[in-house]
N, CA, C and O of each residue as an XYZ file, in Angstrom:
916
protein
N     -27.124     -0.297     -5.319
C     -27.275      1.031     -5.300
C     -25.615      1.588     -4.907
O     -24.819      1.014     -4.163
N     -25.360      3.186     -5.846
C     -23.908      3.590     -5.386
C     -24.308      4.032     -4.091
O     -25.425      4.288     -3.641
N     -22.964      4.077     -3.491
C     -22.644      5.035     -2.373
C     -23.145      6.461     -2.213
O     -23.791      6.905     -1.264
N     -22.787      7.024     -3.169
C     -23.191      8.923     -3.430
C     -23.458      8.741     -4.966
O     -23.102      7.833     -5.717
N     -24.439     10.257     -5.292
C     -24.295     10.361     -6.566
C     -24.456     11.872     -6.824
O     -25.025     12.563     -5.979
N     -23.988     12.396     -7.933
C     -23.952     13.670     -7.784
C     -24.657     14.054     -9.356
O     -24.968     13.162    -10.146
N     -24.841     15.481     -9.642
C     -24.975     16.157    -10.615
C     -24.091     17.439    -11.025
O     -23.863     18.416    -10.311
N     -23.647     17.211    -12.340
C     -22.406     18.001    -12.660
C     -22.469     18.598    -13.889
O     -23.185     17.933    -14.637
N     -22.186     19.207    -14.213
C     -21.251     19.777    -15.581
C     -19.705     18.983    -15.918
O     -18.623     18.861    -15.343
N     -20.202     18.633    -16.946
C     -18.671     18.151    -17.585
C     -18.978     18.118    -19.089
O     -20.072     18.057    -19.650
N     -17.560     18.180    -19.673
C     -17.533     17.975    -20.797
C     -17.760     16.494    -21.890
O     -17.324     15.372    -21.632
N     -18.430     16.825    -22.933
C     -18.502     15.671    -23.722
C     -17.169     14.513    -23.729
O     -16.064     14.870    -23.321
N     -17.360     13.402    -24.129
C     -16.269     12.201    -23.774
C     -15.298     12.689    -25.112
O     -14.119     12.358    -24.988
N     -15.554     13.242    -26.052
C     -14.882     13.732    -27.239
C     -14.281     14.740    -27.170
O     -13.331     14.895    -27.937
N     -14.640     15.805    -26.195
C     -14.253     17.489    -26.248
C     -12.712     17.647    -25.429
O     -12.498     17.321    -24.262
N     -11.868     18.155    -26.258
C     -10.634     18.469    -26.271
C     -10.459     18.779    -24.412
O      -9.469     18.293    -23.865
N     -11.322     19.474    -23.687
C     -11.394     19.828    -22.964
C     -11.187     18.345    -21.512
O     -10.511     18.132    -20.506
N     -12.142     17.769    -22.224
C     -12.593     16.425    -21.368
C     -10.820     15.517    -21.538
O     -10.278     15.043    -20.539
N     -10.109     15.429    -23.082
C      -9.118     15.012    -22.660
C      -7.703     15.368    -22.030
O      -6.889     14.703    -21.389
N      -7.743     16.854    -22.526
C      -7.132     17.460    -21.400
C      -7.006     17.425    -19.631
O      -6.044     17.412    -18.863
N      -8.350     17.418    -19.461
C      -8.162     17.185    -17.704
C      -8.375     15.494    -17.419
O      -8.327     14.989    -16.298
N      -8.567     14.909    -18.421
C      -8.255     13.454    -18.029
C      -6.877     13.079    -17.847
O      -6.580     12.283    -16.956
N      -5.837     13.676    -18.758
C      -4.565     13.816    -18.854
C      -3.959     14.558    -17.494
O      -3.095     14.084    -16.756
N      -4.456     15.513    -17.384
C      -3.874     16.212    -15.896
C      -4.321     15.836    -14.485
O      -4.028     16.255    -13.365
N      -5.154     14.875    -14.959
C      -6.093     14.351    -13.716
C      -5.168     13.232    -13.159
O      -4.711     12.976    -12.045
N      -5.060     12.552    -14.655
C      -4.291     10.809    -14.496
C      -5.917      9.973    -14.492
O      -5.994      8.908    -13.880
N      -6.729     10.337    -14.957
C      -7.910      9.550    -14.880
C      -9.071      9.980    -15.797
O      -9.503     11.132    -15.819
N      -9.539      8.981    -16.544
C     -10.797      9.444    -17.348
C     -11.967      9.080    -16.642
O     -12.359      7.914    -16.581
N     -12.611     10.159    -16.038
C     -13.930     10.001    -15.410
C     -15.165      9.655    -16.265
O     -16.257      9.677    -15.697
N     -15.109      9.368    -17.442
C     -15.909      8.349    -18.346
C     -15.639      7.206    -18.326
O     -16.569      6.496    -17.943
N     -14.460      6.548    -18.659
C     -13.765      5.125    -18.604
C     -13.579      4.708    -17.431
O     -13.611      3.523    -17.103
N     -13.323      5.848    -16.548
C     -12.392      5.220    -15.331
C     -10.977      4.783    -15.307
O     -10.298      4.315    -14.394
N     -10.706      5.054    -16.542
C      -9.436      4.283    -16.847
C      -8.257      5.352    -16.406
O      -8.595      6.528    -16.267
N      -6.989      5.004    -16.200
C      -5.819      5.895    -15.697
C      -5.368      6.223    -16.746
O      -5.454      5.429    -17.683
N      -4.649      7.685    -16.958
C      -4.333      8.081    -17.806
C      -2.634      9.056    -17.545
O      -2.413      9.895    -16.672
N      -1.730      8.588    -18.570
C      -0.581      9.592    -18.263
C      -0.447     10.849    -17.679
O      -0.968     11.661    -18.444
N       0.049     11.459    -16.584
C       0.052     12.916    -16.083
C       0.837     13.544    -17.076
O       1.349     12.752    -17.867
N       1.141     15.053    -17.310
C       2.326     15.530    -17.943
C       3.464     15.505    -17.019
O       3.261     15.307    -15.821
N       4.602     15.683    -17.465
C       6.152     15.286    -17.069
C       6.285     17.024    -16.669
O       6.642     17.917    -17.437
N       5.856     17.160    -15.164
C       6.458     18.394    -14.987
C       7.900     18.135    -13.974
O       7.642     17.779    -12.824
N       9.233     18.277    -14.297
C      10.492     18.066    -13.716
C      10.176     19.111    -12.292
O      10.534     18.810    -11.153
N       9.610     20.071    -12.571
C       9.804     20.822    -11.210
C       8.899     20.684    -10.153
O       9.033     21.220     -9.053
N       7.656     19.712    -10.617
C       6.729     19.302     -9.518
C       6.276     17.550     -9.636
O       5.173     17.004     -9.613
N       7.662     17.010     -9.769
C       7.037     15.478     -9.294
C       6.046     15.028     -8.911
O       5.482     14.155     -9.570
N       5.563     15.461     -7.800
C       4.668     15.029     -7.047
C       3.199     15.423     -7.621
O       2.268     15.323     -6.822
N       2.917     15.861     -8.940
C       1.580     16.181     -9.548
C       0.696     15.043     -9.404
O      -0.490     15.332     -9.565
N       0.946     13.822     -9.145
C      -0.190     12.567     -8.805
C      -0.795     13.076     -7.526
O      -2.017     13.169     -7.405
N       0.088     13.423     -6.521
C      -0.023     13.653     -5.113
C      -0.929     14.821     -5.139
O      -1.863     14.880     -4.340
N      -0.698     15.819     -6.065
C      -1.387     17.427     -5.722
C      -2.835     17.292     -6.277
O      -3.806     18.008     -6.030
N      -2.732     16.037     -7.208
C      -4.184     16.204     -8.230
C      -5.104     14.840     -7.666
O      -6.115     14.434     -8.240
N      -4.575     14.294     -6.537
C      -5.334     13.246     -5.973
C      -6.726     13.156     -5.701
O      -7.420     12.247     -6.158
N      -7.302     14.365     -4.734
C      -8.766     14.615     -4.514
C      -9.167     15.278     -5.591
O     -10.397     15.229     -5.583
N      -8.730     15.968     -6.665
C      -9.604     16.491     -8.077
C      -9.940     14.812     -8.854
O     -11.040     14.326     -9.118
N      -8.509     14.194     -9.081
C      -8.915     12.995     -9.549
C      -9.895     11.845     -8.792
O     -10.349     11.087     -9.649
N     -10.269     11.561     -7.676
C     -10.954     11.016     -6.960
C     -12.591     11.316     -7.192
O     -13.459     10.488     -6.916
N     -12.881     12.765     -7.797
C     -13.913     13.432     -8.084
C     -14.509     13.283     -9.090
O     -15.729     13.204     -9.233
N     -13.512     13.222    -10.039
C     -13.581     13.104    -11.581
C     -13.869     14.847    -12.250
O     -14.707     15.625    -11.795
N     -13.325     15.011    -12.919
C     -13.267     16.312    -13.678
C     -14.393     16.997    -13.819
O     -15.016     16.599    -14.803
N     -14.989     17.981    -13.168
C     -16.735     18.263    -13.060
C     -16.339     19.662    -12.681
O     -15.229     20.053    -12.321
N     -17.683     20.484    -12.859
C     -18.394     21.681    -11.999
C     -19.695     21.212    -11.078
O     -20.661     20.762    -11.694
N     -19.745     21.273    -10.043
C     -20.601     20.958     -9.456
C     -21.862     21.491     -9.504
O     -21.830     22.630     -9.038
N     -23.206     21.097     -9.945
C     -24.518     21.205     -9.849
C     -25.301     21.050     -8.667
O     -25.924     21.972     -8.141
N     -25.261     19.859     -8.250
C     -26.211     19.052     -7.140
C     -24.801     18.072     -6.759
O     -24.412     17.092     -7.394
N     -24.133     18.724     -5.413
C     -23.086     18.223     -4.700
C     -23.370     16.447     -4.623
O     -24.453     15.947     -4.928
N     -22.203     15.677     -4.170
C     -22.290     14.389     -3.822
C     -23.213     14.055     -2.514
O     -22.909     14.394     -1.371
N     -24.416     13.318     -2.881
C     -25.417     12.735     -1.851
C     -25.522     11.302     -1.924
O     -25.262     10.566     -2.875
N     -26.009     10.976     -0.594
C     -26.382      9.553     -0.396
C     -28.246      9.904     -0.697
O     -28.940     10.757     -0.142
N     -28.612      8.976     -1.678
C     -30.060      8.829     -1.821
C     -30.934      8.580     -0.361
O     -30.643      7.793      0.540
N     -32.046      9.472     -0.434
C     -32.778      8.809      0.783
C     -33.715      7.350      0.604
O     -34.165      6.899     -0.449
N     -33.856      6.737      2.095
C     -34.676      5.807      1.986
C     -35.980      5.838      0.974
O     -36.798      6.738      0.784
N     -35.855      4.375      0.331
C     -36.737      4.311     -0.925
C     -36.476      5.121     -2.481
O     -37.284      4.845     -3.368
N     -35.397      6.072     -2.787
C     -35.332      6.361     -3.641
C     -34.188      5.355     -4.158
O     -33.448      4.692     -3.431
N     -34.195      5.374     -5.464
C     -33.095      4.669     -6.494
C     -33.156      5.062     -7.564
O     -33.972      5.854     -8.036
N     -32.244      4.512     -8.082
C     -31.497      4.629     -9.408
C     -32.706      5.468    -10.729
O     -32.460      6.412    -11.480
N     -33.723      4.828    -10.608
C     -34.805      5.007    -11.661
C     -34.832      6.457    -11.068
O     -34.340      7.373    -11.728
N     -35.347      6.674     -9.939
C     -36.037      7.775     -9.221
C     -34.756      9.129     -9.693
O     -35.271     10.181    -10.072
N     -33.782      9.101     -9.675
C     -32.615      9.686     -9.900
C     -32.467     10.229    -11.504
O     -32.140     11.322    -11.965
N     -32.859      8.955    -12.125
C     -32.794      9.492    -13.911
C     -33.964     10.229    -14.005
O     -33.933     11.286    -14.635
N     -35.294      9.740    -13.331
C     -36.755     10.487    -13.838
C     -36.396     11.919    -13.343
O     -36.304     12.826    -14.170
N     -36.205     12.132    -12.111
C     -35.693     13.544    -11.747
C     -35.070     14.076    -12.478
O     -35.595     15.164    -12.716
N     -33.829     13.879    -13.237
C     -32.506     14.553    -13.533
C     -33.207     14.523    -14.916
O     -32.738     15.563    -15.379
N     -33.893     14.106    -15.743
C     -34.369     14.264    -16.941
C     -35.722     15.291    -16.977
O     -36.005     15.862    -18.030
N     -36.469     15.469    -15.851
C     -37.236     16.562    -15.432
C     -37.079     17.662    -14.970
O     -37.894     18.533    -14.665
N     -35.952     17.616    -14.916
C     -34.763     19.233    -14.323
C     -34.165     19.746    -15.811
O     -33.999     20.888    -16.241
N     -33.879     18.273    -16.493
C     -32.796     18.781    -17.784
C     -33.820     19.461    -18.887
O     -33.362     20.258    -19.705
N     -35.185     19.127    -18.881
C     -36.130     19.423    -19.705
C     -36.751     20.733    -19.815
O     -37.516     21.163    -20.678
N     -36.175     21.397    -18.562
C     -37.082     22.814    -18.469
C     -35.578     23.732    -18.763
O     -35.773     24.938    -18.612
N     -34.293     23.413    -19.108
C     -33.415     24.152    -19.364
C     -32.680     23.993    -20.660
O     -31.904     23.070    -20.909
N     -33.082     25.242    -21.675
C     -32.613     24.992    -23.165
C     -30.603     24.676    -23.144
O     -29.870     25.318    -22.391
N     -30.300     24.054    -23.705
C     -28.623     24.147    -24.076
C     -28.211     25.226    -24.583
O     -28.755     25.748    -25.555
N     -27.117     25.731    -23.941
C     -26.630     27.216    -23.890
C     -24.917     27.445    -24.131
O     -24.159     26.666    -23.552
N     -24.540     28.170    -24.709
C     -23.286     28.397    -24.934
C     -22.344     28.584    -23.170
O     -22.682     29.235    -22.182
N     -21.215     27.775    -23.388
C     -20.443     28.067    -21.982
C     -19.558     29.118    -22.304
O     -18.942     28.998    -23.363
N     -19.344     30.217    -21.550
C     -18.913     31.319    -21.437
C     -17.042     30.520    -21.410
O     -16.760     29.497    -20.787
N     -16.269     31.165    -22.067
C     -15.036     30.906    -22.336
C     -14.133     30.433    -20.803
O     -14.729     31.088    -19.948
N     -13.388     29.899    -20.322
C     -12.896     29.412    -19.254
C     -11.338     29.894    -19.243
O     -10.657     30.275    -20.195
N     -11.010     29.765    -17.958
C      -9.515     30.086    -17.995
C      -9.025     29.452    -16.506
O      -9.710     29.234    -15.507
N      -7.727     29.259    -16.712
C      -6.993     28.545    -15.454
C      -6.625     29.893    -14.173
O      -5.819     30.820    -14.254
N      -7.237     29.655    -13.448
C      -7.602     30.609    -12.262
C      -7.267     30.237    -10.544
O      -8.028     29.456     -9.972
N      -6.385     30.697     -9.980
C      -6.160     30.415     -8.364
C      -7.322     30.578     -7.420
O      -7.106     31.590     -6.754
N      -8.176     30.158     -7.162
C      -9.067     29.966     -6.384
C      -9.111     29.395     -4.963
O      -9.414     28.258     -4.601
N      -8.606     30.828     -3.999
C      -8.709     30.061     -2.772
C      -7.297     29.381     -2.196
O      -7.140     29.102     -1.007
N      -6.435     29.191     -3.091
C      -5.401     28.589     -2.792
C      -5.118     27.268     -3.746
O      -4.015     26.725     -3.809
N      -6.310     26.828     -4.494
C      -6.004     26.174     -5.526
C      -6.525     25.962     -6.793
O      -7.742     26.120     -6.879
N      -6.004     25.687     -7.672
C      -6.378     25.770     -9.281
C      -7.441     25.283     -9.691
O      -7.827     24.177     -9.314
N      -8.182     26.125    -10.644
C      -9.510     25.735    -10.736
C      -9.751     26.224    -12.316
O      -9.178     27.282    -12.579
N     -10.433     25.679    -13.301
C     -11.145     26.412    -14.246
C     -12.491     27.300    -14.087
O     -13.471     26.871    -13.478
N     -12.450     28.470    -14.642
C     -13.245     29.413    -14.038
C     -13.619     30.328    -15.027
O     -12.745     30.957    -15.623
N     -15.161     30.529    -15.354
C     -15.522     31.022    -16.449
C     -14.983     32.630    -16.428
O     -14.873     33.196    -15.340
N     -14.671     33.294    -17.617
C     -13.938     34.369    -17.786
C     -14.990     35.530    -17.412
O     -14.619     36.615    -16.965
N     -16.528     35.149    -17.671
C     -17.615     36.154    -17.212
C     -18.479     35.233    -16.586
O     -18.440     34.003    -16.580
N     -19.682     36.440    -15.784
C     -20.682     35.746    -15.060
C     -21.526     35.247    -16.108
O     -21.604     35.955    -17.112
N     -22.398     33.803    -16.073
C     -23.283     33.405    -16.634
C     -24.655     32.962    -15.946
O     -24.819     32.069    -15.116
N     -25.370     33.616    -16.376
C     -26.820     33.491    -15.578
C     -27.136     32.047    -16.337
O     -27.770     31.249    -15.647
N     -26.872     31.736    -17.303
C     -27.695     30.426    -17.753
C     -26.733     29.067    -16.720
O     -27.357     28.115    -16.252
N     -25.381     29.202    -16.538
C     -25.190     28.102    -15.479
C     -25.671     28.717    -14.133
O     -25.956     27.838    -13.319
N     -25.783     29.560    -13.831
C     -26.434     29.807    -12.510
C     -27.639     29.229    -12.148
O     -27.837     28.737    -11.037
N     -28.700     29.282    -13.318
C     -29.880     28.827    -13.788
C     -30.044     27.479    -13.501
O     -30.764     27.045    -12.602
N     -29.422     26.867    -14.211
C     -28.831     25.295    -13.992
C     -28.419     24.746    -13.069
O     -28.819     23.595    -12.894
N     -27.461     25.330    -12.104
C     -27.037     25.082    -11.126
C     -28.372     24.925     -9.974
O     -28.796     23.915     -9.412
N     -28.841     26.424     -9.885
C     -30.365     26.334     -9.231
C     -31.328     25.139     -9.316
O     -31.909     24.586     -8.383
N     -31.381     24.827    -10.748
C     -32.840     24.048    -11.224
C     -32.385     22.902    -10.487
O     -33.169     22.358     -9.710
N     -30.705     22.277    -10.695
C     -30.134     20.470    -10.300
C     -30.565     21.039     -8.269
O     -31.489     20.547     -7.622
N     -29.753     21.937     -7.827
C     -30.019     21.975     -6.431
C     -31.388     21.643     -5.834
O     -31.669     20.639     -5.179
N     -32.288     22.777     -6.209
C     -33.702     22.842     -6.053
C     -34.476     21.027     -6.231
O     -35.021     20.331     -5.375
N     -34.217     20.772     -7.621
C     -34.906     19.795     -8.344
C     -34.933     18.555     -8.167
O     -35.825     17.758     -8.458
N     -33.499     18.306     -7.465
C     -32.881     17.040     -6.606
C     -33.124     16.623     -5.552
O     -32.991     15.485     -5.101
N     -33.693     18.017     -4.867
C     -33.291     17.873     -3.108
C     -34.460     16.763     -2.617
O     -34.148     16.159     -1.591
N     -35.424     16.502     -3.053
C     -36.430     15.443     -2.564
C     -35.555     14.025     -2.465
O     -35.869     13.160     -1.647
N     -34.714     13.909     -3.146
C     -34.002     12.612     -3.227
C     -32.705     12.481     -2.160
O     -32.187     11.410     -1.843
N     -32.350     13.636     -1.740
C     -31.600     13.430     -0.844
C     -31.352     13.334      0.581
O     -31.807     14.201      1.326
N     -30.581     12.227      1.095
C     -30.735     11.900      2.363
C     -30.068     13.018      3.252
O     -29.132     13.663      2.780
N     -30.540     13.268      4.568
C     -29.952     14.158      5.240
C     -28.528     13.750      5.463
O     -28.280     12.571      5.719
N     -27.334     14.871      5.363
C     -25.852     14.629      5.714
C     -25.970     14.313      7.168
O     -26.881     14.638      7.928
N     -24.780     13.551      7.451
C     -24.437     13.105      8.807
C     -23.850     13.987      9.847
O     -23.329     15.037      9.469
N     -23.861     13.812     10.594
C     -22.674     14.576     11.609
C     -21.499     14.817     11.114
O     -20.928     15.869     11.400
N     -20.949     13.922     10.315
C     -19.420     13.966     10.433
C     -19.458     14.555      9.235
O     -18.365     15.105      9.104
N     -20.350     14.809      7.954
C     -20.210     15.386      7.218
C     -20.585     16.736      7.334
O     -19.874     17.537      6.726
N     -21.444     17.129      7.912
C     -21.543     18.655      8.395
C     -20.309     19.239      9.345
O     -20.037     20.435      9.456
N     -19.838     18.492      9.797
C     -18.195     18.637     10.530
C     -17.054     19.061      9.557
O     -16.290     20.019      9.680
N     -17.127     17.873      8.284
C     -16.220     18.121      7.464
C     -16.645     19.352      6.320
O     -15.800     19.659      5.478
N     -17.717     19.902      6.325
C     -18.323     21.022      5.415
C     -17.726     22.414      6.245
O     -17.262     23.429      5.726
N     -17.889     22.122      7.649
C     -17.683     23.164      8.255
C     -15.878     23.585      9.040
O     -15.510     24.535      9.731
N     -15.208     22.479      8.556
C     -14.086     22.764      8.461
C     -13.335     24.316      7.754
O     -12.398     25.014      8.141
N     -14.343     24.418      6.464
C     -13.789     25.425      5.694
C     -14.175     26.624      5.937
O     -14.332     27.464      5.051
N     -14.420     26.880      7.493
C     -14.785     28.244      8.204
C     -15.938     29.095      7.474
O     -15.820     30.283      7.176
N     -17.031     28.329      7.243
C     -17.898     29.025      6.158
C     -18.571     30.172      7.032
O     -18.697     30.215      8.256
N     -18.946     31.035      6.121
C     -19.949     32.464      6.572
C     -21.108     31.692      7.114
O     -21.406     30.514      6.916
N     -21.776     32.723      7.933
C     -23.400     32.670      8.440
C     -24.202     32.316      7.145
O     -25.156     31.581      7.396
N     -24.075     32.621      5.925
C     -24.761     32.349      5.007
C     -24.818     31.129      4.219
O     -25.786     30.552      3.724
N     -23.714     30.887      4.207
C     -23.119     29.305      3.891
C     -23.605     28.471      4.792
O     -24.364     27.621      4.327
N     -23.419     28.438      5.903
C     -23.838     27.731      6.786
C     -25.168     27.539      6.586
O     -25.555     26.497      6.056
N     -25.983     28.446      6.955
C     -27.589     28.513      6.919
C     -27.616     27.431      5.331
O     -28.028     26.278      5.455
N     -27.248     27.829      4.216
C     -27.240     27.209      3.222
C     -26.767     25.272      3.395
O     -27.387     24.296      2.972
N     -25.786     25.321      3.981
C     -25.770     23.807      4.272
C     -26.753     23.173      5.098
O     -27.104     22.025      4.828
N     -27.187     23.728      5.977
C     -28.349     22.881      6.852
C     -29.418     23.182      6.029
O     -30.386     22.842      6.709
N     -29.791     23.568      5.087
C     -30.933     24.016      4.602
C     -30.858     22.960      3.272
O     -31.980     22.562      2.958
N     -30.018     22.555      2.631
C     -29.659     22.299      1.314
C     -28.489     21.183      1.038
O     -28.256     20.764     -0.096
N     -27.709     20.707      2.328
C     -26.884     19.971      2.650
C     -25.474     20.468      1.699
O     -24.655     19.561      1.551
N     -25.167     21.624      1.138
C     -24.278     22.012      0.968
C     -24.015     23.247      0.915
O     -24.990     23.901      0.545
N     -22.835     24.023      1.194
C     -22.734     25.379      1.581
C     -22.670     26.347      0.626
O     -22.685     27.551      0.883
N     -22.588     25.792     -0.652
C     -22.487     26.756     -1.853
C     -23.877     26.472     -3.237
O     -23.823     25.925     -4.339
N     -25.061     27.186     -2.436
C     -26.132     27.289     -3.593
C     -26.611     28.507     -3.597
O     -26.399     29.361     -2.736
N     -27.335     28.627     -4.668
C     -27.893     29.736     -5.205
C     -27.101     30.740     -4.660
O     -25.945     30.367     -4.858
N     -27.087     31.820     -4.077
C     -26.317     33.007     -3.873
C     -25.112     32.776     -3.613
O     -24.183     33.491     -3.989
N     -24.990     31.609     -2.849
C     -23.363     31.487     -2.596
C     -22.921     30.463     -3.647
O     -21.788     30.067     -3.377
N     -23.469     29.850     -4.845
C     -22.695     28.883     -5.645
C     -21.799     30.107     -6.896
O     -22.083     31.256     -7.234
N     -20.641     29.156     -7.300
C     -19.764     29.618     -7.853
C     -19.515     28.572     -8.957
O     -19.427     27.414     -8.549
N     -19.407     28.738    -10.061
C     -18.810     27.646    -11.178
C     -17.261     27.927    -11.035
O     -16.636     28.987    -11.044
N     -16.753     26.274    -10.867
C     -15.265     25.944    -10.897
C     -15.217     24.394    -11.011
O     -15.858     23.456    -10.537
N     -14.146     24.556    -11.873
C     -13.782     23.091    -12.219
C     -12.265     22.954    -11.879
O     -11.308     23.478    -12.450
N     -12.297     21.864    -10.480
C     -10.907     22.045     -9.951
C     -10.135     21.275    -10.712
O     -10.521     20.546    -11.625
N      -8.915     21.453    -10.295
C      -7.486     20.839    -10.843
C      -6.643     20.289     -9.791
O      -6.343     19.106     -9.633
N      -6.261     21.401     -9.016
C      -5.233     20.590     -7.839
C      -6.295     20.767     -6.365
O      -7.443     21.122     -6.099
N      -4.939     20.212     -5.592
C      -5.539     20.781     -3.952
C      -5.222     21.715     -3.696
O      -4.752     22.329     -4.654
N      -5.229     22.413     -2.465
C      -4.889     23.753     -2.123
C      -3.296     23.655     -2.292
O      -2.651     22.610     -2.207
N      -2.890     24.662     -2.492
C      -1.352     24.633     -3.462
C      -0.103     25.351     -2.006
O      -0.752     25.661     -1.007
N       0.780     25.492     -1.920
C       1.930     26.337     -1.239
C       2.290     27.479     -2.329
O       1.914     27.332     -3.492
N       2.910     28.438     -1.994
C       2.998     29.649     -3.078
C       4.013     29.155     -3.922
O       4.007     29.536     -5.092
N       5.024     28.250     -3.473
C       5.952     27.451     -4.662
C       5.510     26.786     -5.608
O       5.904     26.846     -6.773
N       4.477     25.959     -5.081
C       3.995     24.964     -5.643
C       3.008     25.734     -6.984
O       2.951     25.309     -8.138
N       2.237     27.047     -6.395
C       1.293     27.680     -7.365
C       2.196     28.210     -8.173
O       1.827     28.160     -9.346
N       3.436     28.794     -7.985
C       4.221     29.394     -9.218
C       4.642     28.741    -10.037
O       4.880     29.165    -11.168
N       4.886     27.227     -9.555
C       5.066     26.131    -10.737
C       4.064     25.828    -11.971
O       4.108     25.837    -13.201
N       3.032     25.526    -10.826
C       1.863     25.096    -11.720
C       0.784     25.818    -12.436
O       0.038     25.225    -13.216
N       0.700     26.899    -12.223
C      -0.344     27.987    -12.709
C       0.283     28.000    -14.056
O      -0.427     27.397    -14.861
N       1.355     28.473    -14.566
C       2.044     28.367    -15.863
C       1.643     27.228    -16.569
O       1.169     27.197    -17.705
N       1.879     26.249    -15.774
C       2.337     24.924    -16.816
C       0.496     24.254    -16.515
O       0.495     23.047    -16.759
N      -0.428     24.582    -16.229
C      -1.899     24.485    -16.190
C      -2.261     25.214    -17.271
O      -2.865     24.673    -18.197
N      -1.960     26.449    -17.291
C      -2.244     27.534    -18.593
C      -1.741     26.997    -19.763
O      -2.466     27.238    -20.728
N      -0.567     26.232    -20.058
C      -0.276     25.663    -20.817
C      -0.796     24.496    -21.514
O      -1.024     24.500    -22.724
N      -0.942     23.719    -20.917
C      -1.716     22.388    -20.720
C      -2.980     22.412    -21.163
O      -3.451     21.579    -21.937
N      -3.658     23.497    -20.625
C      -5.353     23.520    -21.253
C      -5.390     24.329    -22.343
O      -6.431     24.375    -22.998
N      -4.192     25.148    -22.745
C      -4.674     26.503    -23.397
C      -5.323     26.006    -24.906
O      -6.027     26.916    -25.342
N      -5.286     24.721    -25.908
C      -5.448     24.447    -26.889
C      -7.209     24.233    -26.484
O      -8.152     24.745    -27.088
N      -7.259     23.511    -25.534
C      -8.796     22.963    -25.363
C      -9.783     24.339    -24.938
O     -10.986     24.430    -25.184
N      -8.913     25.397    -24.220
C     -10.067     26.403    -23.639
C      -9.869     27.260    -25.129
O     -10.968     27.812    -25.186
N      -9.511     27.471    -25.724
C      -9.508     27.839    -27.169
C     -10.596     27.691    -27.773
O     -10.899     28.621    -28.520
N     -11.543     26.532    -27.685
C     -12.588     25.995    -28.290
C     -13.644     26.464    -27.684
O     -13.918     26.507    -26.484
N     -14.327     26.879    -28.790
C     -15.754     27.423    -27.930
C     -16.793     26.224    -27.926
O     -16.747     25.381    -28.821
N     -17.880     26.151    -26.745
C     -18.228     24.616    -26.359
C     -19.393     25.235    -25.932
O     -19.444     26.418    -25.596
N     -20.708     24.154    -25.937
C     -21.944     24.767    -25.273
C     -22.044     23.393    -24.416
O     -21.531     22.291    -24.608
N     -23.018     23.947    -23.258
C     -23.538     22.955    -22.434
C     -24.635     22.161    -22.588
O     -25.720     22.722    -22.440
N     -24.630     20.781    -22.896
C     -25.843     20.383    -23.631
C     -26.287     19.146    -22.603
O     -27.205     18.459    -23.050
N     -25.882     18.838    -21.567
C     -26.235     17.953    -21.046
C     -26.158     18.037    -19.355
O     -25.222     18.716    -18.933
N     -27.061     17.406    -18.329
C     -26.461     17.035    -17.032
C     -25.797     15.870    -16.837
O     -26.206     14.825    -17.343
N     -24.637     15.931    -16.037
C     -23.502     14.658    -16.113
C     -24.220     14.008    -14.700
O     -24.798     14.708    -13.868
N     -24.086     12.741    -14.617
C     -24.913     11.818    -13.321
C     -23.133     11.162    -13.077
O     -22.610     10.401    -13.891
N     -22.504     11.613    -11.927
C     -21.505     11.090    -11.439
C     -22.119     10.000    -10.250
O     -22.964     10.356     -9.429
N     -21.553      8.637    -10.304
C     -22.006      7.831     -9.219
C     -20.331      7.448     -8.303
O     -19.173      7.560     -8.704
N     -20.777      7.073     -7.243
C     -19.346      6.663     -6.577
C     -20.075      5.078     -6.104
O     -21.042      5.098     -5.343
N     -19.680      4.121     -6.475
C     -19.780      2.440     -5.918
C     -19.456      2.352     -4.683
O     -20.157      1.483     -4.165
N     -18.616      2.899     -3.811
C     -18.321      2.495     -2.685
C     -17.615      4.014     -1.847
O     -16.994      4.923     -2.398
N     -17.954      3.888     -0.435
C     -17.378      4.970     -0.172
C     -16.116      5.480     -0.204
O     -15.878      6.556      0.346
N     -15.172      4.783     -0.841
C     -13.675      4.816     -1.003
C     -13.833      4.894     -2.596
O     -12.781      5.485     -2.842
N     -14.192      4.776     -3.336
C     -14.144      4.764     -4.609
C     -14.245      6.181     -5.283
O     -14.922      7.051     -4.735
N     -13.467      6.471     -6.670
C     -14.020      7.273     -7.256
C     -14.938      7.577     -7.780
O     -15.731      6.638     -7.850
N     -15.323      8.572     -8.276
C     -16.381      9.275     -9.090
C     -16.130      8.955    -10.299
O     -15.040      9.246    -10.790
N     -17.375      8.098    -11.219
C     -17.203      7.833    -12.637
C     -18.782      8.563    -13.362
O     -19.764      8.773    -12.651
N     -18.758      8.831    -14.683
C     -19.602      8.922    -15.221
C     -20.425      7.922    -15.443
O     -19.953      6.890    -15.921
N     -22.006      8.016    -15.110
C     -22.869      7.298    -15.244
C     -23.650      7.134    -16.335
O     -23.905      6.111    -16.970
N     -24.130      8.658    -16.535
C     -25.241      9.140    -17.825
C     -24.918     10.268    -17.745
O     -24.234     10.629    -16.786
N     -25.364     11.269    -18.852
C     -25.579     11.962    -19.519
C     -26.796     12.563    -20.285
O     -27.140     12.298    -21.437
N     -27.285     13.294    -19.544
C     -29.171     13.805    -19.536
C     -29.286     14.825    -20.270
O     -29.310     15.916    -19.701
N     -29.380     14.777    -21.601
C     -29.585     15.679    -22.156
C     -30.493     16.826    -21.781
O     -31.591     16.508    -21.323
N     -30.152     18.378    -21.927
C     -30.841     19.553    -21.837
C     -31.855     19.515    -23.024
O     -31.910     18.885    -24.080
N     -32.859     20.721    -22.237
C     -33.881     20.843    -24.046
C     -33.266     21.352    -25.101
O     -32.290     21.992    -24.707
N     -33.363     21.375    -26.211
C     -33.268     21.771    -27.032
C     -33.157     23.458    -27.336
O     -34.183     24.107    -27.131
N     -31.956     24.170    -27.812
C     -32.088     25.935    -27.744
C     -32.712     26.302    -29.030
O     -32.940     27.483    -29.290
């Protein structure tokens, strides 16, 4: 069994956005193969700046990384994910843009999407019976982010502070940046992703990521199709 599993949105392996992100982060989460990163003379430490995002793989969180409860296994996870996916029709993803999100760079939707919110809500609730309770260390790590009372209550109920009313779509590209790093990286990221972001795309699957061991990177293990729209 993997150390942790997660339900994410991730573009298809042949989507230009997947390819652009694999290059930016330095790893393809589908093949788990390294990829050359862009040469940015002003920021030679791009590998360090993207290390955390590279480890988690390019994604938007639906059901965050979790350990499976005792007695639950891979087949249970796939069965549950298929049941969730069958209730959600495929839908158009809103246009995305590179944004500064609380000091780190991420892709954000240009306009709110009720369909994205419904997908995240369904994954949070639908897969929760498989989740092992968070450890004290996991709770402490989450609380380092200075959670609001609502976020802390969500953490205690769902094992993650950003769910339902506190959830927001984002696809992380960097760690938290200094002002100088942000000034150099934001325009570089906008140029890097421009062609991929100009293309329309649909959300057609829930992507299952797994982590083999506690210190291993997350990789794509399955794509579970949504219902036909």
